[in-house]
N, C-alpha and C positions, 0 to 999 in steps of 0.2 A: 739332106740334099747334097751337102758337100761330100759326105762320106761315100755316097753313091757315085758321085763324079770321080772321086779319088780311086775307088775300086775299079771303075771303068778305065781310068788312066793307067793304073798298075797293070791291068790286063793288056792294054795296048802297048805299053812300054815293054812288057815281056815278049810280046809278039814282034814288034817293029824295031826293038833295040834303040840305038841312038837317034834314029829318025823320029821316034815318038818324043824324044827329049826336045828335038828341034821344034816339032809341031806344038808340043805342050808349052814351051816358052813363048812361042808366038801367041798362043791362045791366052796365056796369063797376062801378056802385055796388053792385049786388046780388051779382054773381059775383066774389068776392074774388080767386081765382087769376089773373084777367086784370089785368095791370099797368095802373094807372090812366092813364098817358100814352098808351096805345095808340090809343084812340078819336080824340082830337083830332089826334094826329099822322097817323093814317090819313086823317082828313078833310082835313088840310092837303095831304097827298100827292095825294088824289083830286080835291078840288075846285079847288085852286089851279093845277093843272097847265095850262100854257099861258096863264094869266091874267097881267095886268099892269096897272099904274096904278090908276085908280079902281075898276075891276072887282075887282082883287085885294084892295084895301083893304075893299071892301064884303063880299066873301066871307069874308075873315079876321075882320073886325069884327062882322058881323051873323050870318052862317051858322055860324061856328065859335065866335067869342068870346062873343057875346050868347046864342046858342042853347045852347051848352054850359054857360055860366055860370049861366043861369037854370034849366036842367034840373038841374044839380048842386046848386043852392041848394034847389030843391024836393025833390029826391031825398034830401037830407041832413036834412030835417025829422024823419023817424022816429028818426034817430040822436040828434038833439038831445033829443027826448022820452024816448028810451031812457036817456040820462044823467040827465035831470031826474027822471023818475018811478022809474027802477030803481036808478040809482046804481051804485057799484062792485060790489055783490053780484051784480047781474044780469050785468055784464060778466064777472065771474069764472066764472059758470055757462055763459055762451054765447060765450066768447071764441073758441073754435075755429070757430064759425059766422060770426062777423063779422070775423074776422081781426085783432082788437085784443087785445093782451096788457095785463094790469093794470099791469105796470111801465111800459109805454109811456104808458098813460093817466095814471098818477100824474105822469109827467114833463110831460105836456101841461098838466095841472092846475096844476102849479107855475109853468109859463111863463105861463099865462093868468090867474094868480091876481090880477093887478092890475085885472082887468075893464076893460081898455082896448079900445075898438072898433078902434083902429088896429092893435092886435096881431092881431086876427082877420083884418083886411084883408090885412096883410102875410103871415101864415101861409097864407091862402087863395091868395095870388098866387104863392107859392113852388111851382114844379111838383113838387118832391120831398116836400112835406109832405102826409101822408095827410088827406084831407078828412073822413072819418068820425071820425078821432081827435079833430080839433078840434071837431067837432060834439058828440060825446059829452062832452068836457071842458067845453064851453060850457054844456051842459045841467046837468051836475053842479054847476057854479058858479052856476047860475041866472041867466045873462045874460038881460036883457030880450029877449023873443022878437022884437019888431019890429026892435030894434037888431041882434040877431043875424042876422036875415034880410038887412037892408040891408048890413051889413058883409060878410056872406058873398057876396052878389051882387057888390058892388063889388070884392072881392078875387078872385072866381072868374073874372070876365070876362078880366082880363089873364093869368090862369093859362092859360086855353084859347087866348088869342091867341098866347102864347109857344109853347105846345106845337104849335099849328097851324102856326105859322111854322117851327118846327124840323122838322116833318114835311115841309114844302114844300121846304126847302133841303137836307135830307139825302137826299131821294128814297128809293132802295132801302135805305138804311142805317137807316131810321127804326125798324125792328123792334129792331135791336140797341141803338139809342139809347134806345128806350122801356124796354128791360130795364135798361139802365144807370141811367136815372133812377129806375126802380122800386127797384132795389137801393140807390140813394143815399138813399131814405127811411129805411132802417135805419141807414145810416151817419150820417145827420143826427141821428137820435134818440140815438145813442151819443155824438156830439160834444156835443150839448146837455147830456147827463148829465155828461160829463167837465167841461164848463164850469161847471155848477152846483156840482159837488163842489169844483172848484178855487176858485170864488168863496167858498163857505162856509169852506174852509180858510184862505184869505187873510184873510177878514174876522175869523176867530177869532184868527189870529196878530197882526193889527193891534191888536185889543183888548188882547191880552196885553202 
């Protein structure tokens, strides 16, 4: 099923160029079952084929990196306000529709609790960090909206650059790699949780 969707996306990206990247990012934001790395990796595969030098840099930087990053930034605004206006009770009620579990959200809130813009930039740039999760957590923590938008855009551009480049260099293997990166999102959340628990235990032991 996914391979058929990706084949269709590659065809449309080839036909519509960067416009297909914009539409694709909007789709992956709304339709949770589609692994988030698929669109930019498909774009790298379709648009960078046969390109080199300055042309390849332009396609990767503008048509995939900037177009994807800007679209992702705008598409995640509803998630920010979902967190700010609705909070955890809304997430508990609609978690099955937005693909976010409350436990995952609480972990993200713990990580972003320092309200550092650099944290948002870093987590946006990591290809395996769920974008909507960071957006909802930022809303709950009531990050300044303009700062949230700026840091989201700054972090999202390199994210799509990296994924586009991976799609280009992996060629026919990019679907499998996209699945691997998507599954790594869950693994990352688990590792973060273990790290936080370990930090708390060590801190308490040191105090004793």
